[in-house]
C-alpha positions as CSV (number, residue, x, y, z in Angstrom):
1,M,-7.3,0.9,-9.4
2,G,-4.4,1.0,-6.6
3,C,-0.7,-0.3,-5.8
4,G,1.3,-0.1,-2.9
5,A,5.4,-1.5,-2.3
6,I,7.3,-2.2,0.7
7,K,11.1,-1.7,1.0
8,P,12.8,-4.2,3.6
9,M,14.7,-2.3,6.0
10,H,17.1,-4.0,9.0
11,G,16.2,-7.1,10.5
12,T,12.1,-8.0,10.5
13,S,11.1,-4.2,10.0
14,T,10.0,-2.8,6.5
15,E,8.8,0.7,5.3
16,I,6.0,1.2,3.0
17,K,7.4,3.1,0.0
18,R,4.5,3.7,-2.2
19,M,0.6,4.0,-1.9
20,Y,-1.5,5.1,-4.9
21,V,-5.0,4.3,-5.4
22,S,-6.5,6.1,-8.4
23,P,-8.8,9.0,-7.9
24,K,-11.9,7.5,-9.8
25,A,-11.3,4.2,-7.1
26,R,-10.9,6.2,-4.2
27,G,-13.3,5.8,-0.8
28,N,-14.0,2.1,-1.7
29,G,-11.5,0.7,0.7
30,I,-9.1,-0.2,-1.7
31,A,-6.2,1.4,0.4
32,T,-7.0,-0.5,2.9
33,K,-7.1,-3.8,1.4
34,I,-3.7,-3.0,-0.3
35,L,-2.3,-2.3,3.2
36,K,-3.3,-5.5,4.7
37,E,-2.0,-7.7,1.8
38,L,1.3,-5.8,2.0
């Protein structure tokens, strides 16, 4: 349905590198759940 990735930066910072939710699955809060887990 979706995926996300983070990239460690310097210190305690990270960067969101990829966020994708399948068009058929959009509008169901999946991206929000992925971001919370990341």
